[in-house]
C-alpha positions, -999 to +999 in steps of 0.1 A: -452-156-463-467-157-428-453-122-421-471-108-451-504-124-440-500-110-405-493-075-419-523-077-443-545-088-414-534-060-392-539-036-421-574-049-427-584-046-390-570-011-386-586+001-418-620-014-408-620+001-374-611+036-387-632+035-418-663+025-398-665+059-383-667+075-418-690+048-432-715+053-405-715+090-397-747+089-377-733+063-353-737+076-317-720+060-287-739+056-255-731+082-228-712+056-207-689+047-236-682+084-244-674+091-208-651+061-207-633+072-238-621+103-220-598+081-199-581+063-228-552+088-234-544+088-197-545+050-195-523+046-226-497+071-215-496+056-180-490+021-195-461+035-216-444+057-190-447+039-157-427+008-168-399+031-180-398+048-146-399+016-125-380-007-148-354+015-165-333-015-176-364-034-187-359-063-164-354-053-127-374-031-104-356+000-093-374+017-065-342+031-048-331+067-043-306+063-072-334+060-099-333+092-118-361+080-141-384+077-111-375+110-095-377+129-128-410+112-137-425+122-103-413+157-107-428+159-142-461+148-127-459+175-101-450+201-127-479+191-149-503+192-119-493+226-108-487+244-142-509+225-166-484+235-193-471+208-216-438+225-225-430+233-189-437+197-180-415+183-207-387+208-202-387+205-164-388+168-165-359+166-189-339+192-171-343+175-138-336+141-153-303+151-167-293+171-136-301+140-115-281+117-138-252+141-137-253+144-099-255+107-095-226+101-119-247+081-143-241+102-175-218+084-199-197+114-209 
């Protein structure tokens, strides 16, 4: 029963925060808040991706030269900075990741 209460509570909070933007269409955020909201996607993606690069097993730091996740992630950042092309970033990062894993003998084939 507690699980259902938790799910219902999360549903109510999510609905209220999203519906509030429709219920109050004339709501305007201050300039400082609007400027801060521009950084939210970058902060969220960083919080998701960086632990995967530095803690690939989820428990131990891997900062060595044999961490394909770290090298491919850094390469993807460089590709994104130079090309500003999403598909090139994703494709280049994946290609380099699998090539590094193959070169390091880490692919379970």
